[in-house]
N, C-alpha and C positions, 0 to 999 in steps of 0.2 A: 682528144676527147672522142669517146665512142658514142655513136648515136644509135638508138634502137631502131630496128626496122619498122616498128609500128609506132606511129606518132598520132595521138588523138588530137583532133581539131575541134575546139569548142563549137557547139551548135550543129555538128554533123553526127549522124548515127555511126556506130562502129561498122567496120568492113564486114560483109557477110562471111567471108572466108574465115575471119578470125573467130566469129561466133561459132561457126560449125566446128572449128578445131577444139573449142572448149566443151562441146556437147558430150563426147565420150567420157571425158573426165568427170563431168557433172553426173552422168548416168552411173558411173562406177561408184560415186559417192552416195547417191540416193538409194540405189538398189540394196546395199547392205543395211541401211537404216530401215527401209520398208520390211526387210526380212526379219529384223529384230523386233519391230513394232507389231507386225501382224503374223509372225510365224510362217511367212511364205518361203517356199523353196523355189528357186528359179527354174528347176527342171522337173520336179515331181509334184503331182497333185497331192493335196492333204489326205484324200481318201485312198490313195494307193499305198496303204500301209505295208503291203507285202513287199514293196520295193524299199521300204525304209527301215524295217526291223525284221529279225529272224523269226521263224515260226514259234520258237519257244517263248516269245514275248507277245504273241497274239492273244487277245482276250477271247472269252467265250463268244461274244457278239461278233467279233471280227472273223473268227473261224467259221461261224455259222453264215456270215454274209458271203464268204467266198463260195460256199456250196449252194447258196440260194439266190443271191443278188450280186452278181459280179460280171466281169467280162466273159466268164466261162459258164455262167448260170443265169438263165432268164425264165421268167414266168410269161408264157404266151397264151393268148386267148384262142380257144378252140372254135373253128368254123364248122358248123354242122352242114353236111351236104344233103340236098333234097333230091328226091327221085325225079325222073324225067316228067312224070305226070303230076308232080306236086308244084304248086306255086310258091313263090318266096313268101307271100303273105296272102291273106284271104279278104275278099270284099263280098259281103252278102248282097246278092242282087236278085234273089227270088228266081223267077223263070223268065225274066225280061228278054234275055238274049239266048234262050235255049230253043233248040229245034223242037217243034211239037212232038215229033216221033220219039224224042229222047226223054220225055217226061213219063215217069212211072205212075201207076194208079194212085200213089200217095202224094203226087205233086212234086216229087223230087227230080231234079235234072240229073240225068245219067251221062251227060255228054263229057267225054274225056278231055282233060286239059282245061276244064272250066275253072275259073277263079271264083270259088264259092265255099262257104262254110256255114254251119248252123248258126243262127243268131242267138246269142246269149241274152235272155230276157232281162238280165240284171244290168246289162250295159247297152249304151247306145251304139249301134253299128257304125263303124267308120272304116276308112281305107288304110289305117296304120297297122303295121305288124304287131303281133302280141309279143311282148318282151318276156324272156325267161331269165332266171338267174344265170349269170355268166359261168362258163366252164373254162378251166385253165389247166395247162400242163406246165410242170417244171422241166425245162430242157437244159441239160448240163453237159458241157464238153469235159469228159472225165480225163482225157489224156493231156492234162496240164499239171505242172508241178505244184502250183499254189493250191489247187483243189485237192490233190493227193495229200499235201502237207496239212491242209485244214482238217481233213477227216482224222488224220493221225493226232492232231492237236486236240480235237474234241474228245478223243479217247483218253489222252493224257489228262484232260480236265475232268475225267470221270463221267463224260457224257456219251457213253457208248450207245445207250438206247436212242438218244437223239440222233446220233450219227447214222444208226441203222435205219431210223425212220426216214432219212433223206434218200434211201435207196441207192447206195453206192454200188458200183460195179465190183464183182468179186475178183476180177483180174484185169490187168492192163497190158496186153501183149505189145511188144516193141514194134511189131509190124502192122499194127492196127490203130486207127483212131476210134475211140470208144465214146459214144454219145448215149446218155441215159435220159429217158423220158418217164416222168412220174406224174400221176394224177394229183394235181395240187388242189383243185376245187371241182367237185363233181357237177355242181350246178343244179342237178335234179336227181332224185332217188333212182337207184337202179343202174346208173351209168357206171360201168366197170369195164373199160375198154381193154384192159390187160389181163383179165381173169382167164386162167387156164383151168378147164373143167374136164373130167373124164369123158363126158358125153360129147362135148363140142371140140375138145382139144385146145390148141393154141389159136388165138384170134388171127385173122388174116390182116397183116400189116404190111404196107409198102413204104419203104423209106429210101431217100436218096441224099447224097451229100454232093453239093455242087460248088466248084470254084471256077476261076477264069481259065483253068487248065483242063477242065472236064468234069463229068458227073459220074459218080460211082454208086453202086448198090451195096448193101452190107453183105459180107461173106458169112456172118453168123448173127443170130438173134437169140438172146437169152431172156427169159422171164424170171423175175425174182420177187420175193415177198408175197404177202396176201393182204387183202383188204386195203386199209389205209397206207400200207407200206408197199403195195404192189407197184412194180416198175418193169420197164423193158429196156434192154441194153443192146445197142447196135454196134457191131464191129466192122468198121469200114476199112478197105485197103488204103494204104498210104500212097499208092501210085495208080495211075489210070491204066486202061487196057494196053496202052502203048508203052507202059513202063515209065511214064513221066511223073515225077513227084506231084502229088495233088496240091501241095502248098509250096509257095516260092521261098527263097532264102530270107526275104524281108517280111515286113508287116503285110499280112494277107487277109482276105475275107473268105468266108465259107457260109453257104446257106444250106440248112437242113430242112427237109420236108418229110412229113409223115402223113400218110393217109390210111384211114381205117374203113370199115364198112359204111360208116355214116358221118365221118368227121375228117377234118384235115387241120394240120398245124404247121406253121412255118417259123423258123428261127434263124437269125443271122448272127454270125460271130466275126469279130475282128481279132485276129490272132497274131501275137508277137512270138516269133520263134524262140526268144529267150526263155519263155515260160512253158514251152511245150515239152512233153515227155517223148 
């Protein structure tokens, strides 16, 4: 007679090792059921559609999402820089803390660096900063296959005007990483940071691209579009000054920084080499 190696004794719990041996089998049974019931994929997120179907099957909304809200396209809030003699916000204090010699005949304090602003008679004075409508830039990593394919897909769907409105780069050199910045929301009238005029020429913009291997400046800057479609394209080298690749062979992170005459914007990307051009 053959006796099993596992003998259950009434009143005693099963041996821990035996339960542990059954867990992988139970997991293999439950996971397919969950996948069928909820449409889950064990390795890909549901919104990563570019991993699950070819560009020819992308919808209008999916293609637009890739060029506007995706791992390679982000809307970033603009930070406005203040001058050295400007305070972050104003507190009306009259002439309480002003040197007597710095008060003009009209009773205004002329002392530099003073935190003071005219009092608006329609509002109670307080120490809180005045809020203005937010200003935002669309920052896009153009040197990515899904982004390039999304623009092509929009044109296939007859949305060329919409694609042009997103300010795509006119070229994608193989030895450059291209980043596009487009004014997404002005915030206030007259803010046109990328306007190129005959009188003033091109705006003074300083951009950098930083990874754990180093920081580089763009080798070229191109301005495109006008008005609502105006954008600027930065062409960064793919290697540092020492010839080291800016991005590693695996998943890597990069931080883009742009400074203008009165503003700054920062954007961070997590980049998968599988999808880079």
